[in-house]
C-alpha positions in Angstrom: -5.2 8.3 -27.9 -5.4 6.7 -24.4 -3.7 3.5 -25.9 -0.4 5.5 -26.0 -0.5 5.9 -22.1 1.2 3.0 -20.6 0.0 4.0 -17.1 -3.6 3.7 -18.1 -3.0 0.3 -19.8 -1.1 -1.0 -16.7 -3.8 0.2 -14.4 -6.4 -1.7 -16.4 -4.3 -4.8 -16.6 -3.7 -4.8 -12.7 -7.4 -4.3 -12.3 -8.2 -7.3 -14.4 -5.5 -9.3 -12.6 -7.0 -8.4 -9.3 -10.6 -9.4 -10.1 -9.4 -12.7 -11.6 -7.5 -13.7 -8.6 -8.3 -17.3 -7.5 -9.9 -17.9 -4.2 -13.0 -16.9 -2.3 -13.7 -13.2 -1.7 -12.7 -13.6 1.9 -9.3 -15.1 1.0 -8.6 -12.3 -1.6 -9.8 -9.6 1.0 -7.6 -11.1 3.7 -4.6 -11.1 1.5 -5.2 -7.6 0.1 -5.7 -6.3 3.7 -2.5 -7.8 4.7 -0.8 -6.1 1.8 -2.4 -2.8 2.7 -1.2 -3.2 6.3 2.3 -3.9 5.3 2.1 -1.2 2.6 1.4 1.4 5.4 4.5 0.5 7.3 7.7 2.5 6.7 9.4 -0.4 5.1 9.7 1.1 1.5 11.6 -1.1 -0.8 11.1 -4.3 1.3 7.3 -4.4 1.3 6.8 -6.9 -1.3 9.0 -9.6 0.0 7.6 -8.9 3.6 4.0 -9.2 2.2 4.8 -12.5 0.4 6.5 -13.8 3.5 3.5 -13.0 5.8 1.0 -14.1 3.3 2.9 -17.5 3.1 3.1 -17.7 6.9 -0.6 -16.9 7.3 -1.6 -19.0 4.3 -3.3 -15.9 2.6 -3.6 -15.0 -1.0 0.0 -14.0 -1.9 -0.7 -12.2 -5.0 -3.4 -10.0 -3.4 -1.1 -9.2 -0.6 1.6 -8.1 -3.1 -1.0 -6.0 -5.0 -2.1 -4.4 -1.7 1.4 -3.2 -1.0 1.2 -0.9 -4.0 -0.8 1.5 -2.0 2.4 3.1 -1.3 4.1 3.8 -4.5 6.5 6.6 -5.5 3.6 8.9 -6.1 1.7 8.3 -2.9 4.5 7.4 -0.4 5.6 10.9 0.5 1.9 11.9 1.3 1.3 8.8 3.4 4.5 8.9 5.3 4.1 12.6 6.0 0.6 12.0 7.3 1.7 9.1 9.3 4.6 11.2 10.9 2.2 14.0 11.7 -0.4 11.9 13.3 2.2 10.1 15.4 3.9 13.4 16.4 0.5 14.8 17.6 -0.3 11.8 19.5 3.1 11.7 21.2 3.0 15.4 21.9 6.2 16.2 20.3 7.3 19.3 18.5 7.9 19.5 14.8 11.4 18.4 13.9 13.8 21.0 12.7 17.1 20.3 10.9 20.2 20.2 13.1 22.7 23.1 13.0 25.5 20.7 13.3 25.7 17.6 11.0 27.4 14.9 13.0 26.6 11.2 13.7 25.3 12.1 17.1 22.9 14.8 15.8 21.7 12.4 13.0 21.2 9.6 15.6 19.1 11.8 17.9 17.1 13.1 14.9 16.4 9.6 13.6 14.6 8.6 16.8 12.6 11.8 16.7 11.4 10.7 13.3 11.1 7.0 13.6 9.0 6.9 16.8 6.2 9.3 15.5 6.3 7.6 12.1 6.1 4.0 13.6 3.1 5.0 15.7 1.4 6.8 13.0 2.0 3.9 10.5 0.6 1.4 13.0 -2.5 3.4 13.3 -2.9 4.0 9.6 -2.1 0.3 9.0 -4.9 -1.0 11.2 -7.4 1.6 10.0 -6.7 1.2 6.2 -6.3 -2.6 6.5 -9.8 -2.8 8.0 -11.4 -0.4 5.5 -9.8 -2.2 2.5 -10.8 -5.6 3.9 -14.5 -4.5 4.2 -14.4 -2.9 0.7 -12.7 -5.8 -1.0 -15.0 -8.5 0.6 -18.1 -6.4 -0.4 -17.0 -5.6 -4.0 -15.1 -8.7 -5.2 -18.2 -10.6 -6.2 -19.6 -7.6 -8.0 -16.3 -7.0 -9.7 -16.0 -10.6 -10.9 -19.4 -10.3 -12.5 -18.1 -7.3 -14.6 -17.2 -8.0 -18.1 -13.9 -6.0 -18.7 -13.8 -5.1 -22.5 -10.7 -5.9 -24.6 -8.6 -3.0 -26.0 -9.8 -2.1 -29.4 -7.5 -3.5 -32.0 -5.9 -1.3 -34.6 -7.2 -1.8 -38.0 -4.7 -3.3 -40.5 -4.3 -1.0 -43.4 
């Protein structure tokens, strides 16, 4: 039954790829934390090239950085970005944003700064926090995960 669910299969394949990454646990953890850091920024759509570029610049594990970026995917991004906006808004002491009554370029320009500033501050806080947490978790669990033996999918019996 579960073999028909491509999401479950893809999740397992990504897990296997992650634990088979080459490099020391520290190299993989640094790359993954870099990807998580970039994944928390509001650069949706450009995160993988940015992660690859910075992993190349800092000489970290590029594949781990690209995998870390997927913390923000189409299912999680709305919740992450909304949380980042709210944290930034609270720290800046701003009121909640309401939609403008007049739709003009000037109104949209003013509204964009009211969104981008709290979102930027909140994403910086989330990026540092989650980058550190995932670095610690990854460096701790990579040796244990590499010792796991991931079973193959059962093959269909030929009739």
